[in-house]
N, C-alpha and C positions, 0 to 999 in steps of 0.2 A: 505493499499499498504506500504510496506517496503521500512524504509529509509534506504540509503546508510551506512556503517560505516563512523565516521567524522574521520578527517585526523588531528586531535591536536594535536602536539606533545611538550611539554612544557620545557622550557629552561634545558640545562644539570644539574644545577645546580640549587637549591629551598630552600628558609630559610622563618621560621614561625618566623614572626618578633615577635612574642608575647612572644614566649620562647626562642628564639634565635637558635634553632636545623636547621642541615642544611641538605639535603637530596640531594643527586648525584643519578641522573638518570640512572636506566642501562636498561636493554631490556626492551621492548613490551611484555606486556601478551595480550591483546588483545583488539579489537576496539569496539565500538557499535554506536550506532546511535545516542546519546548526550553524550559520555565521550570517552575516551582511558585511555586503564591501562598499568600500568609500574612499573617494580620493583626497588624500590630503595633503597640506602643504605643512615641509617642515619650517618652523620659524630660525630655529639657531643649526649652525653647523652639526652634526654630530660625527662622533670618531672615526667613523667611515666616509663621509662625506666632507666636501671644502666650501662650498656652495648651496643656497639654497634650493628646494628641489621640490616637485610634487611623487608622489608615492600609491601606491593603491595600499589600503589598510582592510586586512581580515578580521573583522572584530565578531568575537564571540560572548556570548552574555555566562557568567558564572553561574547563574541559578539554575541552568542548562548542567554542570560540570558538577554542581556539590554534590549532588545525590548518584552520582555514577560513578564509582572509582575508574569502569572501563573507558567511561568517556574522555576522563582526566590521562588514563593512561597512555590512550590512542593519540592526544593533544602533545602530551608530552614528548611521544616517540618522533611525531608527525615535526615538531620546530628542532629536535636534536637530528634527525636524519636531513630536513632540509637544508638548517646551518651547515650542516656538514660536507653538503657536493660541492666538488670544486665548479667553478663558472664556465658555463658554456652558450653557445649561442641560441639555442632551444631548448633551456634548461629556464624557466623564471626564477630571479635570483631572491633570496630571501636577506633582507637587508636587515632588519632589528624585531626584536619583539620584547614587549614589556607587557605585565599587569596593574590595571588598578584595584578598588574595591567593586566593582560590578563585572571588568570585563577582560578578557585576554587580548590583545590584539598584531598580530602579524604585517611587519612592513616589507614590501617586495616593490621593485620597480613598475611603474606605471607605464603597461600597455593601450594606448589609446585608442587603438581599434577594437576595444574588449575582446570577445573570443568567436571565436568559428562557429559558433550557435548563432551568434548573432547575424553572421553575416551571410548564414543558412536561412535563416527564420526570414530574413530582411529581401531576399532572395528567391526564395524558393530552392535555390541549387545551386550548386557551382557545376562550371566545364569540366569539362575530363583534363586539358591541361592544367586548370587552376587546382584539381583535385591531387593529380600529381605534384604539381609545385607545393601544398601541402603535406603530403606524404613523404616525402622525401625528407622533408625537416623534420617530420615524426620519429622518423625511422632513425634518421643521425640523433636525435632525441633520446630515442628511447637504447641504441646502440652504445650512446653514452652512459646513461643511467646502468644498463647492465652488464657491460664489460669493465668498464672503469671504478665506477661507484658499487657493483653489486646490488643493484636496487631494482627492484620488480614494484610499480606506481601502482596498479591494481584499479585504478578505476578511469583507465584513458575516454573518454569520449568528449565531442565537440565543444560542452560546455567549460573543459577544464583543458581549454588548448585556448591560449591569449595570444592576443596579434598586435605588433606593433607598430607605428606610423606607417614603416617601411615594409608592413605585412609578413614581418619575418614572425615563426610558430614559436611560444614558449609553451616547454609543459607547466602547467601548475597544479595546483593543491593534492600536496602528499598528505594527505586525511588518512588514504587506507594504504599509505606505502610502507615495504617492509624492506630488509633486507635478509632473504629465505635462508642462505648460510649461514644467520645468527642467531634467527627467528624461530627455526623448523620446530618446536616443541610449543610455543608460547603463542604466536600467530593465529589470526582469526581464518579458516581456513578457506571460506568461502566470502567474499564480502564487494565492495562495489555496486554500481548500477543496471540492474537488473537488464534494462534491455541493451546494454552494450556486453554483456558476460559474454563469455568464450561457452559454446553448448556443454563441454564438457563439465563445466561447474554448476550450469541448470541442474544436472544429473544429480550432483552432492547438495544440491540444498535439502536440508531438513534429516539429511545423514549423522550417524552419532559420531564420525570424526569431527 
């Protein structure tokens, strides 16, 4: 059953107390089942940047995490895994993260063309040359994740593929990602989005594994 998009909206101004960076909330980029995404402007230089810049902020409400140890573990794993990834042209970079009394915030580069799903929804379809253009980038990003990082994303779909101003594709949202070699006994065996799951995974839903 599909979950309704979450309605969490953070404060107009957010501060990372670890490094003193303040972010001004701008426009809403989208809402998902567990988080909202906003464009933000960094008002003070961070330790990783030398100038003001616009970023994307994934905001997760703590009220959804307090009573769910499993959700807390997934978020901690997402932050740990995403922040450890080496920079790659087809993987969205996690720049910073912090929390306050009501939410947890993940700051990434802002991809102004939003997602591949937005492109498909607007136009109805993409041409074969365009599909090849995006698939080559997706395969390149997946190869980097699999071979160099040992990471399986486990939720690849158009809404998790964001596009830059130059229409370069970035793989985003590592909420279900894992390193199979390190987590073989503890990871969730079946996860992702039903419509985009591999057929062999559909047969495993409801199994005791």
